[in-house]
C-alpha positions as CSV (number, residue, x, y, z in Angstrom):
1,M,51.2,61.1,119.5
2,I,51.2,62.6,116.0
3,T,53.2,61.5,113.0
4,I,54.6,64.4,110.9
5,G,56.1,63.0,107.7
6,D,58.2,60.0,108.8
7,I,58.7,61.2,112.4
8,S,56.3,60.6,115.3
9,I,56.3,63.0,118.3
10,N,54.4,63.0,121.5
11,P,54.2,66.6,122.6
12,T,53.0,67.7,126.0
13,K,52.3,71.3,125.0
14,I,52.1,73.8,122.1
15,I,53.5,77.3,122.9
16,C,52.9,80.0,120.3
17,L,54.2,83.5,119.9
18,G,52.0,86.5,119.1
19,T,53.0,89.7,117.4
20,N,56.4,88.5,116.2
21,Y,56.4,90.2,112.7
22,M,56.1,93.9,112.3
23,D,53.7,93.9,109.5
24,H,51.3,91.7,111.5
25,I,51.6,94.1,114.4
26,E,50.7,97.0,112.1
27,E,47.7,95.2,110.6
28,T,46.3,94.2,114.0
29,K,47.2,97.6,115.6
30,L,48.8,95.9,118.6
31,E,51.7,97.1,120.5
32,I,55.3,96.1,119.7
33,P,56.2,93.6,122.4
34,K,59.2,94.2,124.6
35,E,59.5,90.4,125.3
36,P,58.1,87.4,123.6
37,L,54.2,87.2,123.9
38,L,53.3,83.7,124.6
39,F,50.0,81.8,124.5
40,P,49.1,78.1,124.4
41,K,47.1,75.9,122.1
42,T,45.7,72.6,123.3
43,L,46.8,69.3,121.8
44,N,43.3,68.5,120.5
45,C,43.9,71.1,117.8
46,L,46.7,69.1,116.0
47,I,46.1,67.7,112.6
48,T,48.6,67.0,109.8
49,V,48.8,67.3,106.0
50,N,45.7,66.6,104.0
51,Q,43.5,66.3,107.1
52,P,40.5,68.7,107.2
53,I,40.3,71.9,109.1
54,I,36.9,71.7,110.8
55,Y,35.0,75.0,110.7
56,P,32.8,74.8,113.9
57,K,29.1,75.1,113.2
58,M,28.7,77.1,116.3
59,L,30.9,79.8,114.8
60,Y,29.5,79.5,111.3
61,D,25.9,80.1,112.5
62,D,26.7,83.0,114.9
63,R,27.3,86.4,113.4
64,R,29.2,87.4,116.6
65,Y,31.8,84.8,115.9
66,N,31.7,83.8,112.2
67,R,35.2,84.6,111.2
68,V,38.0,82.0,111.3
69,D,41.5,83.0,110.0
70,Y,44.7,81.3,108.8
71,E,48.1,82.1,110.2
72,V,51.2,80.4,108.6
73,E,54.1,80.1,111.0
74,L,57.5,78.4,111.3
75,A,57.5,76.0,114.2
76,F,60.3,74.1,115.8
77,I,60.2,70.8,117.7
78,I,62.0,70.2,121.0
79,K,64.5,67.3,120.9
80,N,65.0,66.6,124.6
81,K,63.9,67.7,128.1
82,C,65.4,71.1,128.8
83,K,65.1,74.0,131.2
84,N,67.0,77.3,131.6
85,I,68.7,77.0,128.3
86,A,71.5,79.5,127.4
87,I,71.3,81.1,123.9
88,S,74.6,79.5,123.0
89,N,73.1,76.0,123.5
90,V,69.7,76.4,122.0
91,Y,70.2,74.4,118.8
92,D,71.4,71.4,120.8
93,H,67.7,71.1,122.0
94,I,65.9,71.4,118.7
95,L,64.9,68.3,116.7
96,G,63.9,70.2,113.6
97,Y,61.5,72.6,111.9
98,T,58.0,72.4,110.4
99,V,55.1,74.4,109.1
100,F,52.3,75.4,111.5
101,N,49.0,77.0,110.7
102,D,47.6,78.8,113.8
103,I,43.9,78.7,112.9
104,T,42.1,81.3,114.9
105,A,38.4,82.2,115.6
106,R,39.2,85.9,115.0
107,K,35.9,87.5,116.0
108,M,35.9,85.5,119.2
109,Q,39.5,86.4,119.9
110,I,38.9,90.1,119.4
111,K,35.8,90.1,121.6
112,D,37.8,88.4,124.3
113,I,40.7,90.8,124.1
114,I,38.3,93.8,124.3
115,S,36.6,92.2,127.3
116,Q,40.1,91.7,128.9
117,K,39.5,88.0,129.0
118,P,42.0,85.3,128.0
119,W,41.8,84.5,124.3
120,F,42.5,80.8,124.9
121,R,39.3,79.5,123.5
122,S,39.6,81.1,120.1
123,K,42.9,79.2,119.4
124,S,42.1,75.7,120.5
125,F,39.1,74.3,118.7
126,D,39.5,70.8,117.3
127,S,41.7,70.9,114.1
128,F,42.9,74.5,114.7
129,G,46.6,73.4,114.6
130,P,47.6,71.9,111.2
131,I,51.2,70.9,111.3
132,G,53.6,69.4,108.7
133,P,54.1,68.1,106.0
134,R,57.3,66.9,107.6
135,I,59.9,67.8,110.2
136,A,63.1,69.1,108.6
137,K,66.0,68.1,110.8
138,T,68.3,71.0,112.0
139,N,71.1,69.8,109.8
140,E,68.9,70.2,106.7
141,I,68.2,73.9,107.3
142,S,71.2,76.1,106.9
143,D,69.6,79.2,108.4
144,P,66.1,79.0,109.9
145,H,66.1,82.8,109.9
146,N,66.2,83.1,106.1
147,L,63.3,81.0,104.8
148,N,60.6,82.3,102.5
149,I,57.2,81.7,104.1
150,E,53.8,82.0,102.4
151,L,50.2,81.0,102.5
152,K,47.7,80.5,99.7
153,V,43.9,80.2,99.8
154,N,42.5,78.5,96.7
155,G,45.7,79.2,94.8
156,Q,45.8,82.9,95.7
157,T,48.8,84.2,97.8
158,K,47.6,85.8,101.0
159,Q,50.8,85.9,103.1
160,S,54.3,86.2,101.9
161,S,57.4,87.0,104.0
162,N,60.7,85.6,105.2
163,T,61.7,84.4,108.6
164,K,64.4,87.0,108.7
165,E,61.6,89.4,109.7
166,L,61.0,87.6,113.0
167,L,61.3,90.2,115.8
168,F,62.4,87.5,118.3
169,K,64.7,84.9,116.8
170,I,64.7,81.2,117.8
171,P,67.6,81.4,120.3
172,E,65.9,84.3,122.2
173,I,62.5,82.5,122.1
174,L,63.8,79.2,123.6
175,E,66.0,80.9,126.1
176,Y,62.9,83.0,127.3
177,I,60.5,80.1,127.3
178,T,62.8,77.8,129.3
179,K,63.1,80.3,132.0
180,Y,59.5,79.6,132.9
181,F,58.7,76.1,131.6
182,T,60.4,72.7,131.4
183,M,60.2,71.7,127.7
184,E,59.8,68.0,126.9
185,S,60.7,66.0,123.8
186,G,58.2,66.6,121.1
187,D,56.9,69.9,122.4
188,I,56.0,72.4,119.7
189,I,56.9,76.1,119.6
190,A,55.3,78.2,116.8
191,T,57.2,81.5,116.2
192,G,54.4,83.8,115.0
193,T,52.7,84.8,111.7
194,P,53.6,87.5,109.2
195,G,51.1,90.1,107.9
196,G,48.3,89.2,105.6
197,I,46.0,87.3,107.9
198,G,42.4,86.7,106.6
199,P,39.3,84.6,106.8
200,I,38.7,81.1,105.5
201,K,35.4,79.4,104.7
202,P,34.2,75.8,104.2
203,G,35.4,74.6,100.8
204,D,38.7,76.6,100.8
205,L,42.0,74.8,100.1
206,I,44.8,76.2,102.3
207,E,48.4,75.8,101.3
208,A,51.0,76.9,103.9
209,K,54.5,76.7,102.6
210,I,58.0,77.3,104.0
211,E,61.1,77.1,101.9
212,E,63.2,74.0,102.5
213,I,60.5,72.3,104.5
214,G,57.5,71.9,102.2
215,T,53.8,72.7,101.8
216,L,51.1,71.9,104.4
217,T,47.8,71.5,102.6
218,N,44.4,71.3,104.3
219,E,40.8,71.7,103.1
220,V,38.3,73.6,105.2
221,V,35.1,71.7,105.9
222,L,32.0,72.6,107.9
223,E,31.4,70.6,111.0
224,V,28.7,68.0,110.7
225,E,26.5,67.8,113.8
């Protein structure tokens, strides 16, 4: 269970999209996906507004892995149990929208990709999934595909885009996901990050903002052994 603003949800899973903005595809030199690219994050990564992002000491002390990145994303929350949803019915199954920061152990992810291993571990360290500051109900957002999205580190803008740039839109995403998985009330789907990804370090203040939703603020702190 996690409380986001004034709404408590009890997700069973977090499903994220990779490479869903063209500028992010270009900066990572990855292929343009022909269908949504999905990966999971584990529930232990969830924190909410003003809670610290813990920079794992094992990453900080190891030159092979000592880069951790921010990734601001629009996420939506599932309202009710659903499977095999038609595009025309997608919004009947969405509770609302929020800001998600897909924190990533970047060097670890790259090494795993090169080694043709799953890059699951780089995404799911404790606190690597800040979410909030609230859930904006679907009736509060006139068009989820026309929202300014940005991220600042210590007051400096690092990412700036608009959700109209999403390659796969929300109806396509949920239709695709529910072909494979039953989604439960409270489940979280993060729609991908725009270009401008970069590293964070202990002491940084991260502000992830989406128009009409709000600003998700988290400080980065080094793990205490």
